[in-house]
C-alpha positions in Angstrom: 0.0 0.0 0.0 1.4 3.4 -0.9 2.2 5.6 2.0 0.3 8.5 0.7 -2.8 6.3 0.2 -2.5 4.9 3.7 -2.2 8.4 5.1 -5.2 9.7 3.2 -3.3 12.8 2.1 -5.7 13.7 -0.8 -8.5 14.4 1.7 -6.4 17.2 3.3 -4.6 18.7 0.3 -7.4 21.0 -1.0 -8.1 22.7 2.3 -5.0 22.8 4.5 -1.8 24.6 3.4 1.7 23.3 4.4 0.5 19.7 4.7 3.5 17.4 5.3 5.9 20.3 5.0 8.4 22.0 7.2 8.2 25.7 6.4 10.8 28.4 7.2 9.3 31.5 8.8 7.8 33.1 11.9 5.1 30.8 13.2 3.1 33.9 14.5 2.5 34.8 10.8 2.3 31.3 9.3 -0.2 30.0 11.8 -2.7 32.6 10.6 -2.8 30.9 7.2 -4.2 27.6 8.7 -8.0 27.1 8.8 -10.0 26.9 12.0 -10.1 23.5 13.7 -7.9 21.6 11.2 -5.3 20.1 13.5 -5.7 17.0 15.7 -2.9 17.6 18.1 -0.2 20.3 18.7 3.0 19.0 20.2 5.8 21.6 20.7 8.6 22.8 22.8 9.0 26.5 22.4 12.4 28.3 22.9 12.8 28.6 26.6 13.1 32.0 28.2 16.8 33.1 28.1 18.1 29.6 28.3 19.8 28.9 25.0 21.1 30.6 21.9 18.7 29.7 19.0 20.7 31.6 16.4 19.5 35.0 17.5 16.1 34.5 15.9 12.5 34.2 17.1 11.4 34.0 20.7 13.3 33.3 23.9 15.4 36.5 24.3 12.8 38.9 25.4 13.7 41.5 28.0 11.3 40.2 30.6 9.3 37.0 31.5 6.1 38.9 30.9 7.1 39.9 27.4 8.1 36.3 26.7 4.8 35.0 28.0 2.9 37.5 25.9 4.6 36.4 22.7 4.1 32.7 23.6 0.4 33.4 24.2 0.1 34.9 20.8 1.3 31.6 19.3 -0.9 29.6 21.7 -4.1 31.4 20.8 -3.5 30.7 17.2 -2.8 27.0 18.0 -6.1 26.8 19.9 -7.9 28.3 17.0 -6.4 25.7 14.6 -7.1 22.7 16.9 -10.2 20.7 16.6 -12.7 20.4 19.5 -11.5 16.8 19.8 -7.9 17.7 19.8 -5.1 18.2 22.3 -2.3 20.7 22.8 1.0 19.7 24.5 3.4 22.5 25.4 6.8 21.7 27.0 8.4 24.7 28.6 11.5 25.0 30.8 11.9 27.3 33.7 14.6 29.9 34.4 16.4 31.1 37.5 16.9 34.8 38.1 18.7 36.2 41.2 18.7 32.7 42.6 15.0 32.2 42.4 12.9 30.2 39.9 10.6 32.5 37.8 7.9 29.9 37.4 7.6 30.9 33.7 5.9 27.6 32.6 3.2 27.9 35.2 2.6 31.6 34.7 2.1 30.8 31.0 -0.2 27.8 31.7 -2.4 29.9 34.1 -2.7 32.7 31.6 -3.3 30.3 28.7 -6.3 28.8 30.4 -7.7 32.2 31.5 -7.4 33.8 28.1 -8.6 31.0 25.8 -10.9 28.9 27.9 -9.0 25.7 27.3 -8.8 23.1 30.0 -5.5 21.9 31.5 -6.1 18.2 32.2 -2.6 17.2 33.1 0.8 18.6 33.9 2.9 15.7 32.7 6.4 15.6 34.3 9.2 14.7 32.0 11.9 13.1 34.1 15.4 13.3 32.6 17.8 10.6 34.0 20.7 12.5 32.4 20.1 16.2 33.2 22.7 18.8 32.3 25.4 18.6 35.0 25.8 21.5 37.3 27.9 21.7 40.4 25.5 23.7 42.6 26.3 24.1 46.3 23.0 25.7 47.4 20.4 23.8 45.3 19.7 20.5 43.6 20.2 20.0 39.8 16.9 20.4 37.9 16.0 17.1 36.2 12.3 17.6 35.3 10.3 19.7 33.0 6.5 20.1 32.7 4.5 19.2 29.6 1.1 20.9 29.8 -1.8 19.0 28.2 -4.6 21.3 27.2 -7.9 20.4 25.5 -10.7 22.5 24.1 -13.6 20.3 25.1 -14.5 17.2 27.1 -14.7 15.2 23.9 -11.0 15.0 23.2 -9.4 11.9 21.7 -7.9 9.7 24.3 -6.8 6.2 23.4 -5.8 4.9 26.8 -6.7 1.2 26.2 -5.0 1.2 22.8 -2.0 2.8 24.4 -1.7 0.1 27.0 -2.4 -2.6 24.3 0.5 -1.1 22.4 2.7 -1.6 25.4 1.5 -5.2 25.9 2.1 -6.0 22.2 5.6 -4.6 22.3 6.4 -6.8 25.4 4.9 -9.9 23.7 7.0 -9.3 20.6 10.2 -9.0 22.6 9.5 -12.1 24.7 8.8 -14.0 21.5 12.1 -12.9 20.2 11.9 -10.3 17.5 15.6 -9.6 17.0 15.7 -6.7 19.5 19.2 -5.4 19.6 20.3 -7.0 16.4 21.1 -3.7 14.7 23.2 -2.6 17.7 25.1 -5.8 17.5 25.9 -5.1 13.9 27.0 -1.5 14.8 29.3 -2.9 17.5 31.0 -5.0 14.9 31.3 -2.1 12.5 32.7 0.2 15.1 36.4 1.1 15.8 36.2 -0.2 19.4 39.0 -2.5 20.5 38.3 -6.3 20.7 38.0 -6.1 24.5 35.5 -3.1 24.2 33.5 -5.0 21.6 33.2 -8.0 23.9 32.1 -5.8 26.8 29.6 -4.0 24.6 28.1 -7.3 23.5 27.7 -8.5 27.1 26.1 -5.2 28.1 23.8 -5.3 25.1 22.7 -8.9 26.0 22.0 -7.9 29.6 19.8 -5.0 28.4 17.9 -7.3 26.0 17.2 -9.7 28.9 15.9 -6.9 31.1 13.4 -6.0 28.4 12.4 -9.6 28.0 11.8 -9.9 31.7 9.7 -6.7 31.7 12.1 -4.9 34.0 12.5 -2.0 31.5 10.3 -0.9 28.6 13.1 -0.4 26.1 16.7 0.9 25.8 19.0 2.8 23.5 22.7 2.0 22.9 25.2 4.7 21.8 28.5 3.6 20.4 31.6 5.8 20.1 32.3 7.0 16.6 28.8 6.1 15.4 26.5 8.0 17.7 26.8 11.5 19.2 28.0 11.9 22.7 25.3 11.7 25.4 23.9 15.2 26.0 24.7 16.6 29.3 27.0 13.8 30.3 29.7 14.2 32.9 32.7 12.3 34.1 31.5 9.1 35.6 28.3 9.3 33.6 27.2 8.4 30.1 29.6 10.8 28.4 32.5 9.2 30.3 31.2 5.7 29.4 31.1 6.6 25.7 34.6 8.0 25.8 36.3 5.4 28.0 34.4 2.2 27.4 33.3 3.0 23.8 29.6 2.6 24.5 26.8 3.5 26.8 23.3 2.0 27.3 20.3 4.2 28.1 17.4 2.4 29.8 13.8 3.5 29.5 11.3 2.5 32.2 7.6 1.8 31.5 6.2 4.7 33.5 5.0 6.9 30.6 1.5 8.4 30.7 -0.1 5.7 33.0 0.9 8.1 35.6 1.6 11.8 34.7 5.3 11.0 34.4 7.4 10.3 31.4 11.0 9.1 32.1 13.1 9.8 29.1 16.7 10.7 28.6 17.8 13.7 26.6 19.3 12.2 23.4 20.8 14.4 20.7 21.0 13.5 17.1 24.5 13.6 15.7 24.4 17.2 14.6 25.8 20.3 16.0 23.2 22.4 14.3 20.6 22.6 17.1 21.2 23.2 20.8 18.1 21.4 22.2 16.8 18.3 20.5 13.4 17.1 21.7 13.4 13.3 22.4 11.5 11.1 19.9 10.1 8.9 22.7 8.1 11.8 24.2 6.4 12.6 20.9 5.7 8.9 20.3 4.0 8.4 23.7 1.8 11.5 23.2 0.8 10.5 19.7 -0.1 7.0 20.8 -2.4 8.4 23.5 -4.2 11.2 21.6 -4.2 10.5 17.8 -5.0 8.0 15.2 -3.3 7.1 11.9 -4.0 9.9 9.3 -4.5 12.6 12.0 -2.7 15.9 11.6 0.1 17.0 14.0 1.3 20.6 14.3 4.6 21.9 15.7 5.0 25.6 15.4 8.5 25.4 16.8 9.7 22.4 14.9 13.5 23.0 15.6 15.4 19.9 14.4 12.2 18.2 13.2 11.6 15.6 15.8 7.8 16.0 16.0 7.5 15.6 12.2 9.9 12.7 12.1 7.9 10.7 14.7 4.5 11.8 13.1 5.6 10.6 9.7 7.0 7.3 11.1 3.7 6.7 12.8 1.5 7.4 9.8 0.3 10.9 10.9 0.3 14.0 8.8 2.5 16.9 10.0 3.0 20.6 9.7 6.1 22.3 11.1 7.3 25.9 11.3 10.8 27.0 12.0 12.2 30.5 11.9 15.9 29.6 11.7 16.8 28.5 8.1 19.6 26.3 9.3 17.4 24.4 11.7 14.8 24.2 9.0 17.2 22.5 6.6 18.2 20.0 9.3 14.6 19.2 10.0 13.7 18.8 6.3 16.6 16.4 5.8 15.6 14.3 8.8 12.0 14.0 7.7 13.0 13.1 4.1 15.1 10.2 5.5 12.2 8.9 7.6 10.0 6.0 6.4 6.4 5.5 7.3 6.1 2.5 9.6 2.4 2.3 10.7 1.4 0.1 13.6 -1.3 -2.4 12.5 -2.4 -2.5 16.1 -3.9 1.0 15.8 -6.4 -0.2 13.2 -7.8 -3.0 15.2 -7.7 -2.2 18.9 
């Protein structure tokens, strides 16, 4: 079956601009070209207030938190307009310290967003990062969580909890039945420039991780191999970065805590590219799409960055629209999406 046929693209083309495209430009202007109630879900991580250098473009460098929130609300209001009454909006926003105190920017935004637009905030999902950026603070603990706000426009929003759980059960069954999990990593180990001793250690560690998945102790894992994958983001001596440098590999375990409770445990993983300072993990997007969309639905990310939302949407058989103001980031995102194949889950059609 042709991917475009499976996605049902033709039914969208006549009425929705930018379908299955990543467009360079300011989302505050581009969003106004989208029709009312055309999007099934918005998943985005806007530039954080005064946290990173995004190439000197767009939002994030405002002179005050209030100005930042106002600009973000302008985007949010347009996203609400574009979202169907059955849709969801997920906004991941990081906080900022000023004069030694947290500003509570994410929560000030969420409070104002519900007040101005009438949306409902049904969850504040906590993203727990096992590998937070290392800081040697003496007077406070290292921040290792971020909020993901789940807004809806009505009580009739899509919510596929049973299918989401069935997806989990199916994945476990496939693993226990033996579906070649880790086979690709084994091939990469052999292709790497690790020493024979390091390759043997990597094979043993990989087998241990596979067995943990098969026993149901972890949901999944990722393996990073020196010279093949990028260094673990935010690593420090004694952590994943050190493992990658000294042992030649590191394994990142993911635990099955996503969404059943309002917690997603997911490491920060960077694609091997220096072109974007903050790469959104694919696992987060995957979990949110499983929970709130169906194949053929339309996903919008007004701050697409390196393209992760579109990559996962395409892989899962959803349509996507992405906006990015930085031309360099836009090029990275377009390349990543072009290299992504549609891999729909048949489970979603029958559960």
